[in-house]
Steps between C-alpha positions, in 0.01 A plus 500: 500500500521857625182639650536858381694532172698823481471643152755780538812299417329321213362825363849648492649201318215494249539872434872450438435206266240688298736797467794282395665593170821299535436334163423826318679486166553125527142407411320567170246712690469715811513283814161440660539282809195284568454355849185438704539397862344605831570464873232229503660295219514131588518347151792647305528433127855544376518483124784596270421849365200687362408441138408766247131507593579531868747779422216684329233434764715544809328199662659155529361211298252700290561264209422142393770374736305660782183323393675164516666585832168596658356170380789317661437688826125448487424871539309736275619830353329713764644303792848503351513878498273584796630265769800658668616160620614435142816680393711502184868589490696369203873441504539812286241775514532643149422351161840397358397525136445246223791295370561494122402132472181547702420481868620749758858559607598343834435710810813701586664371819578851621133565574467203735833576662400861561144461620392150601674479840353835603152412378484152650615635836182710508269203433520296822156339466564314174408133548543373145728626223435383146816495289367534148748403229859389490663838558300564817579149624872530436517833676302399807617141541864532403672164541168341599367543147524196276667478161204661324154640559323169435702315761461782751122497462496120510680519836242745641448298818865552598457873548268475795183684582633851438623469137336351192675510160276526194556515126426832339130517399590641159330356192850403392490229767181334373702219343692458827172456687394229256830317541483520879147400606624436854506877552125536461430173681730548799615858540187700419270328753754571775545859383126567497460349844773725639349807335155420639649464845684832481198691372254345744661630818 
């Protein structure tokens, strides 16, 4: 861990991300990149893309998915947004829009390709990265990802102490959680222990 985080490089990358309009005209709305990280970030939450409510609020996980995620982490609303050791940087930073059959469109790959290497290079103190959802897992793990999200999460121990794959906390996954009780029994206790350790030092 660095002893004196230098914010200048991170500030520049964040300013560039928030000013990005590469997808202008390709989204059903004006791009509004949402990212929240700091030089002190040690727990990095990498989801898929902001949803409609997050697009409107400009803050990550200000929706029911965020409530479930915070429960999984064992942190309250205030801690989630006040503690600079917690950061959120989705695979894509803008809301991709709602698909005709419901649910959001997949996060566009061009966003991750353009920004993630630059951003991650400015976050040297990250100890644990949560890969939330199948798209984030496929992008970050590449060939190490399993055949599907369920199998990737089931193999969580294989990814070592620095990466933990999770299902998306969306209400759409409530049935998945019921079908896979091992997630709550095995993964969540380990996740909460790691989070407590990160936030206690």
